C-alpha positions as CSV (number, residue, x, y, z in Angstrom):
1,M,-18.3,-3.7,22.7
2,T,-19.6,-6.9,24.1
3,A,-18.6,-10.6,23.5
4,V,-20.8,-13.2,24.3
5,N,-21.1,-17.1,23.5
6,V,-23.6,-18.8,21.4
7,H,-25.5,-20.2,24.3
8,Q,-26.0,-16.8,25.9
9,A,-26.8,-14.9,22.6
10,K,-29.6,-17.6,22.2
11,T,-30.8,-17.4,25.8
12,H,-30.6,-13.4,25.9
13,L,-31.2,-12.4,22.1
14,S,-34.0,-9.7,22.8
15,R,-31.7,-8.1,25.7
16,L,-28.6,-8.0,23.1
17,L,-30.9,-6.5,20.1
18,E,-31.9,-4.0,22.8
19,R,-28.3,-3.1,23.3
20,V,-27.4,-3.0,19.7
21,A,-30.4,-0.7,18.9
22,T,-28.7,1.8,21.3
23,G,-25.6,1.6,19.1
24,E,-23.4,-1.1,21.1
25,E,-21.7,-3.8,19.2
26,V,-21.9,-7.6,20.1
27,V,-19.5,-10.2,19.1
28,I,-21.0,-13.8,19.4
29,A,-18.3,-16.2,19.8
30,K,-18.2,-20.3,19.3
31,A,-15.6,-22.0,21.5
32,G,-13.9,-18.6,22.3
33,R,-13.6,-17.7,18.5
34,P,-15.5,-14.7,17.2
35,V,-17.9,-16.1,14.6
36,A,-20.3,-13.1,14.1
37,R,-21.1,-9.5,14.8
38,L,-24.5,-7.9,16.0
39,V,-24.4,-4.2,14.9
40,P,-27.1,-1.5,14.4
41,Y,-28.9,-1.7,11.1
42,D,-27.9,1.3,8.9
43,V,-31.3,2.5,7.6
44,H,-29.8,5.3,5.5
45,P,-26.7,3.7,3.6
46,A,-24.0,6.2,2.1
47,H,-25.1,7.7,-1.2
48,R,-23.0,6.9,-3.9
49,T,-23.1,8.6,-7.4
50,A,-21.9,6.5,-10.3
51,G,-18.8,7.9,-11.9
52,Q,-18.1,10.1,-8.9
53,D,-14.3,9.2,-9.1
54,V,-13.7,10.0,-12.8
55,G,-10.1,11.2,-13.3
56,M,-8.9,10.5,-9.8
57,V,-7.0,7.3,-10.9
58,V,-4.4,7.2,-13.8
59,I,-3.3,3.8,-15.0
60,A,0.1,3.8,-16.8
61,E,0.0,2.6,-20.4
62,D,2.5,-0.4,-19.3
63,F,0.9,-1.3,-16.2
64,D,0.7,-5.0,-17.6
65,A,4.2,-5.2,-18.7
66,P,6.6,-7.7,-17.2
67,L,8.6,-6.8,-14.3
68,P,12.3,-6.1,-14.6
69,E,14.4,-9.0,-14.0
70,E,16.0,-7.3,-11.1
71,L,12.8,-6.6,-9.5
72,L,11.7,-10.3,-9.9
73,A,14.6,-11.4,-8.3
74,E,13.9,-9.6,-5.0
75,F,10.5,-11.3,-4.9
76,E,12.2,-14.6,-5.1
77,S,14.7,-13.9,-2.4
Protein backbone atom coordinates (compact mmCIF):
# COMPACT_ATOMS: atom_id res chain seq x y z
CA MET A 1 0.00 0.00 0.00
CA THR A 2 1.24 3.46 -0.90
CA ALA A 3 0.19 6.67 0.85
CA VAL A 4 0.33 10.05 -0.89
CA ASN A 5 -0.92 13.52 -0.08
CA VAL A 6 -3.54 15.31 -2.17
CA HIS A 7 -0.99 17.42 -4.04
CA GLN A 8 1.02 14.33 -5.03
CA ALA A 9 -2.16 12.54 -6.09
CA LYS A 10 -3.19 15.45 -8.33
CA THR A 11 0.29 15.78 -9.80
CA HIS A 12 0.89 12.07 -10.41
CA LEU A 13 -2.62 10.69 -10.94
CA SER A 14 -1.74 8.83 -14.15
CA ARG A 15 1.20 7.10 -12.47
CA LEU A 16 -0.90 6.21 -9.45
CA LEU A 17 -3.62 4.75 -11.66
CA GLU A 18 -1.04 2.56 -13.40
CA ARG A 19 0.07 1.22 -10.03
CA VAL A 20 -3.52 0.61 -8.97
CA ALA A 21 -4.18 -1.24 -12.24
CA THR A 22 -1.45 -3.72 -11.26
CA GLY A 23 -3.24 -4.42 -7.97
CA GLU A 24 -1.61 -1.93 -5.61
CA GLU A 25 -3.74 0.09 -3.22
CA VAL A 26 -3.09 3.84 -2.84
CA VAL A 27 -4.28 5.89 0.13
CA ILE A 28 -4.74 9.63 -0.37
CA ALA A 29 -4.25 11.75 2.72
CA LYS A 30 -5.05 15.37 3.52
CA ALA A 31 -2.97 16.96 6.26
CA GLY A 32 -1.68 13.50 7.16
CA ARG A 33 -5.15 11.97 7.63
CA PRO A 34 -6.31 9.29 5.17
CA VAL A 35 -9.40 10.45 3.25
CA ALA A 36 -9.66 8.10 0.25
CA ARG A 37 -8.43 4.81 -1.20
CA LEU A 38 -7.67 4.06 -4.82
CA VAL A 39 -8.23 0.37 -5.46
CA PRO A 40 -8.55 -1.68 -8.63
CA TYR A 41 -12.03 -1.73 -10.13
CA ASP A 42 -13.67 -5.14 -9.75
CA VAL A 43 -15.11 -5.98 -13.16
CA HIS A 44 -16.76 -9.16 -11.89
CA PRO A 45 -18.49 -8.53 -8.56
CA ALA A 46 -19.32 -11.53 -6.43
CA HIS A 47 -22.35 -13.44 -7.64
CA ARG A 48 -25.26 -13.30 -5.22
CA THR A 49 -28.42 -15.35 -5.42
CA ALA A 50 -31.57 -14.16 -3.70
CA GLY A 51 -32.53 -16.49 -0.86
CA GLN A 52 -29.20 -18.31 -0.71
CA ASP A 53 -29.08 -18.02 3.10
CA VAL A 54 -32.63 -19.19 3.82
CA GLY A 55 -32.70 -21.28 7.00
CA MET A 56 -29.25 -20.20 8.20
CA VAL A 57 -30.59 -17.70 10.76
CA VAL A 58 -33.15 -18.44 13.43
CA ILE A 59 -34.82 -15.58 15.28
CA ALA A 60 -36.27 -16.49 18.66
CA GLU A 61 -39.96 -15.85 19.23
CA ASP A 62 -39.14 -13.44 22.10
CA PHE A 63 -36.21 -11.62 20.44
CA ASP A 64 -37.78 -8.22 21.13
CA ALA A 65 -38.94 -8.95 24.67
CA PRO A 66 -37.66 -6.64 27.43
CA LEU A 67 -34.36 -7.67 29.01
CA PRO A 68 -34.34 -9.00 32.58
CA GLU A 69 -33.74 -6.35 35.26
CA GLU A 70 -30.41 -7.91 36.39
CA LEU A 71 -29.03 -7.71 32.83
CA LEU A 72 -30.20 -4.09 32.43
CA ALA A 73 -28.41 -3.26 35.68
CA GLU A 74 -25.15 -4.61 34.20
CA PHE A 75 -25.43 -2.16 31.27
CA GLU A 76 -25.95 0.75 33.65
CA SER A 77 -22.99 -0.02 35.92
